[in-house]
N, C-alpha and C positions, 0 to 999 in steps of 0.2 A: 230459942233466944240466941244461941250461939251462931246459928246460921245467919240471923239478921245482923249480929254484931260484927261478923267478919267483913261483909261489904262496907259497913260504915267505917271500920278500921282502915281498910284499904283506900276508901275515898278520902279519909283524913290524911293518909300518907301521901296520896297524890296531891292534895292541896298543899301539904308541907313542901313537897318537891317543887310545885309551881311557885310557891313563895320563895324558896331558896334560889330558884333560877332568876328571880328579879334582883337578887343580891350578888354583888361581885364576889363575895366570899365563896360562892358555889364552885368557883374554879378550884378551890382546895379539894372539894369532893370529887370533881371530875378528874383532876390530876391523880388523886389517890386511887380512884377506881381504875383508870387506865394503867397506872403503875402496877397495881395488883394483878390485872389481867396479863400484862406483859411478863411479869415475874412468873406467873403461873404457866404461861406458854414456854418460857425458858426452862422451868423445872421439868415440864413434860418432855421437852426435847432432850434434855440431858439424861433423864431417866431412860428414855427409849434407846439412846446411844449406849448407855452402860448395859442395858439388858441385852442388846444385840451383841456387844463385845463379850459379855459373859457367856452367852450361848455359843458363840463361835469358839471361845477358848475351851469350853467343856467338850464340844464336839460330840454330844450324845443326845439321844432323843429323850424328851421329857415325858413324864406320866401325864395322863389325861387331866387329872385334878390340878397339877401344877401348871399345865399349859392353859387350862381354863382360867386359873387365878391370874396368871401373868397377862393374858390377853384382855381379861376384864379390867385389870388395873390400868392398862394402857389407855382405856377409853374414859376413865374417870380421874386420871391424874390431874389434867388441866382444871376441870371444874372444882375438884376438891382442894387443890392447891390455891386456886384463886379465892375459893370460899374461905379458907383458913386465913389467908392474907387480908381479905376484906373484913372479917370479924375482928382481927387484931387491929387493923387500921381504924375501924369504927370505934373501938374501945378507947383509942387514943384521941381521935379527932372530936368525939362527942363532948369532950371536956372544954373545947374552945369554940366549936361551931356546931350548927345543926348537921346531922348526918342522914337526912331523909333519903338521899340518892343511894347511899350505902345500905340503908335499911331495905330498900327495894331490891338491891343486887343480891342480898343474902338468899331469899327464897328462889330467885331465878337461877342462881348457880346451884343451889341444892337440888332443885327439880331437874336441871340439866344433867347432873351426875346420876340421879336416880333413873331418869329415862334412858340414858345411854347404857347403863348397866342392865336394865330390864330388856331393852331391845337386843343387846348382845346375848343375854340368857335365852331369849326366845330363838335367836338364830342358832345357838348351839343345840337347843332342844329339837328344832325342826331338822337340822342337818347342816354340816359344814359346807356342803356343795349346793346348798339351796340358793334359789334366786334371791332370797332375803339378804344374803351376804353382799351382793352388789349394791343394794339400796338401803343398807343399814343406816348410813348417815342421813339419807333423805327421810326415812321413817322417823328417826330420832329427832331430826330438826322440826318436822311437822308436828310431832307430838309435843315437843317443847314449846312450839309457837302457840298451840292451843292452851297449854298450861300457863304460859306467860300472859296471854290475853285474859285468862280467867283471874290471874293474880292481880293484874292491874285494873280489873273490872270492866274491860272493854269487850268481853266476849258476847254479852247480850246484844250490844249494838251491832257487832259484826254479824251475828246470826240473823238479826232483823234485816240487815242490808242484803244478805244472801237470800233470804226468803222472799224478798221483793222481786228478785229475778227468777221468773218461772216460765214454764211452757206447758201447754195443755195437749195431752195425747188422749183423744177420745174423752172418756169421763174422768181420766186421771190427770191431776195437776201436779207437775213435778217442778219443784223449785231447785235452785242451785244448792241450797243447803241440804235438801233431801238427797240430791245426787252425791254430794260430798259425804254425807253421813252414811249413805248406802255403800259407797266405795270403802269407807273405813270399816263398816261392819263385815263386808265381804272379805276384806283383807284379814280381819281378825278371825273370822270363821275358817278361812282358808289356812291360816297358820295353825289353828287347832286341828284341822283335817290333815295337814301335812305332818304335824307331830304324831297324830294317831297312825298315819300311814308309815312313818318311820318306826314306830313301836311294833306295828304288825310285821314290817319287813325284818326286824331283828328277831321276832318270834319265828318267822318262817325260815330264816337263815339257820336258826338253832335246831330246827326240826330234823330229826334223823330219818333217813330213808326216803326223803322227798327229792325228786329229780330237780336238777338245777333249772331246766327250762320251765317246768311247771311252777317252780318257785318264782321265777321272773314274771310269768304270766299272771299269777295270783297277786303278786305285789302291784303290778301296774293296773290291773283291773280294780283292785281295792282302792288304790289311790285315786283313780279316776272317779269311782263312785263316791268316795268321801268328798272330793272337790265339788261334784255336782250337788250333793246333799248340802254342803256348806253354803253354796250360792242360793239354793232354794230356801234355806232357813234364814239367811241374812236379809234378803230383799224384803220379805213381808214384815220383818222386825222394824224396818224404818218406814213402813207404810206404802211400799211400792207394790201395786197389784200385778201379779205375774200374768194375768190374762191380758193386761195392756201390752205386754211385750210379745204376745203370741203371734200377732200379725208380722212383726219384725222378725221374730224367730222363724216363721214359715218362709218369708222371703229370703232370709239368710240361708236357710236350709236348701232352698231351690238353687240359689246362686252357688253355694258350695258344692251341691250335687253335680252341676254342670262344669264349673270351673276347676274343681279340685278332685276330679275323678282319679287321676294318677296318684295323688297323695293319699286319698282314701284307700285305693287299691293296695298301696304299699303298706299302709297300717294294717289292713286286713291280712295281707300276706305275711306280715311280721308275726301276727298272732298265730297264723297257721303253722309257720315254721317252728314257733316255740311250743305249740301243742303237739304236733305230730312227731317232734324230736328227730326230724330227718337231718338236721344240722346241729352240731354242738360246738361249744367253744373248744378250740384245739384241733378240729378236723382239718385235714388237708384236702382241699377241693379244687376243681377246675371248672370254671363257668365261662364260656366263650374263650377269649384270649387271656383271661386272668386265672392264675394259679397261685395258691398260697394257703396260709393257715388262717382259720376263722378266729379273729380276736374279739369281736363284739357282735352281738345280735340285738339290735335295737328294734323298736316297733316300726320304723320307717326304712332303715337300711342296715346292711351288714358290712362290717369292716374285715377285709381280707389283706393279710400282710404277706407279700411275696418274699422270695428268698433274698432278693437284693435290698430289702428293707422298705420298699415302696408299699404304702397302704392304699388299697383301692376301696372306695365306698360304692357298694353294689346295691341298687334298690331291691327291696324284698320281692317285688313283683317279678323281677327278672329271675330270681332264684326259684320262684314257684312255677313260672310259665315256661322255663327253658330246661334243657337237659343239664344236670349238674353231676359231674364225676367226683364222687366222694371216695378218695383213696383210703380213708380210715373209718369207713362207716361201721363195719362189723369188726374188723381188726386192722392192724397197721402193716400187714404184710403186703409188699408191692414187688412185682417182678421187674427186673432191670435187664432188658435185652441189649446186647452189644454185638455189633456186626464187624467181622474181619474178613480179609481176603488173602489167600496164599497162592503161590504160583502153581502151575499145573505139574511141574516136576518135583514138587515138595511132598514130603511124607504127611499125608492128610491126617492119618490116625495119630501120629505123634503131635501134630499141631493141635488137635482136639484135646489130647491129654494135657498139653501145656496150658490151654485155656482153662480147663477145669481145675488144675492145680493152682494156678495163679488166683482164681476166684476163691478157692478154699482158704488161701492164706490171708485174705483181707478180713480184718476184724469186724467190719460192718455186714459182711455177707453171712447169711444164715446157713448152717450146715444141714438143716432140715426145713424144706426140701433141699437136696444137694444140688450144687451147680452142675449144669449139663451143657455140652457142646453139640451142635447139630450141623450137618452139611445141608445147606439150604438149596443151592443150585449151582450150575456151572455158568459163570459169567463170561463176558467177552475177553477179559484180561486175566482172569484167574478163577479159583474155586471160592465161592462165598460160604463162610462159616458164621454161625451165630452162637453166642454164649448167653445162656439164660441163668440168672442167679436172682435170689430173693434177699431183700433187706427189710428190716423191721422198723426203721426210723426214716421214712420218706420226708418227714418235715425238716430233717437236717440237710436236705438237698442231695442231688445225684451227680452234680458236676465233679465234686472232689473224688468220689469213689470211682467214677468213670475214668478220670484222668489217671488215678493210681493203677487201675487195671491195665489201661492202655500202655502206660510206660513200662510196666513189668512184662507185659506180653511182647512188646518190642524188644526188650533186652533178651528175653528167652529165645525168641525167634532168631535174633542176630547171633546168639551163642550157638544155636543148633543148626545154623545155616539154612533156615527156612526163609525163603524170599517172599517179600510182599510186593506183588506186581503193581505196576502203574501204567497208565495208557501211553503208548508210543505211536508216533506218526512218521511215515516215510515220505520224503519229498523227492521226486524224480524229475530231472531236467531233461526233456526230450529235444532232439535236434530239430531245427526249423524245417518246414516243408520247402521243397524246391519252388522257385518262382516260375510261373507260367507265362508264356509270351502273350502280349496283348494284341499282336497284329494278325492273329489267326482268323481265317474267314468264318463268317457266321452262316450256318446252315439251318434253315427252318424246315422242319418236317411237316408233311401234310397230315391231316387227321387220320387216325387209324381207320382202315377199311373193314376190319373184322374185329369182333369182341375178343378180349383176352390178349391182344397184342398191343403193347404200349409203345408209343413213339417217343423219341428223344429229341430234345432241342439243344443244339450245341451252339454255344456262344463263347468265343474266346477260348476254346479248348475245354470248357466245363459242360458237363451234361446234367440236365435237370429232368427227372421223370415227370410224367403227367402231360406232356405236350405243350408246356408254357415256358416262354423265355423269361 
């Protein structure tokens, strides 16, 4: 009986509103409703400004519960303020005029506040970085639109109009209403799946002794499985036969197989990298011309941050199919070779001792293994020496320590009188050749009569071998 009474009540309310619209006194209701909405918007704006100013003045992070409460209130300040003002205005206006328009505004504003808070709660449950955050207003508006149509009693007519627009796929008839309902069910089940995935991720993060790469792989695989299961459950719930979509799924699979081979290879390579644990977050690697620290390992690409702050996005297929130099795979010890050259008249043994002493005084240079100096070869300009030292923090870069060692070596060499050679070039200016007379007779020799004797051809006092002028 109550279910039948509610449509009759809303129908009577709509009739009263239509009757009020024929009366000029309805302008009082319209003006009051617009004033309440405007005041509600101003209250929301002022409250948001005061909250931002208070947060900036305190300058400290809020707890999760307080942050949830504040962000939740930001979304319901406007509808609750407007609802309170409409209720107060209706109580005053009903004494002098009909307030049917305000009576309709009360459930609409109440449902708007409830839907906004529910959608916000779902967003927080799924995850703050979820895609739901970008479409929160859209989802809330669509849900409120459906509730508003139900309140005013227009929802059955809208559903009937949507069902009249249909398309036949094989033996399955799909209407526009069925597609919209299927989309809504898929979104709802996807939200539940993402919430379950977030709960599983928190459980895995708290598991002790589980490798970080394995944790990431399990989390992504479980989320993907939950999303697939959610879609497979949602579509049959609205009457969509999955076999109808098998043909389109097969064609889509073939198209993806040919057109997205590289992307699929990157995803597979990403799982390989995460499973075989050849790369970890924080490793210092070199691949091709890129050298840096691994910051992120995603399923499609890996982010490498160089020493100059530039982040390179490397496809995972490149990391699997090419040679990768991992400088911190088993440990972080890296050899740092530095080349020097001294003059031939310098004391080589003393120069080598200076190199080892300078390296030992550097705080970043490890004492075990100890720095060593070597005589590499004898160059064109001097004797080539090499200093080999080890560092344990290659991610901090090598330019700074190389510069510090070079400066100190230069100072020690200068103080000990050890010269550092440099290339020298000698330029000699030769006197010009004497000029030859041009009026000398030309003598042409006959071809040689015997082998081994070459004849000369003289022309203008110049001789050319071979018998040709």
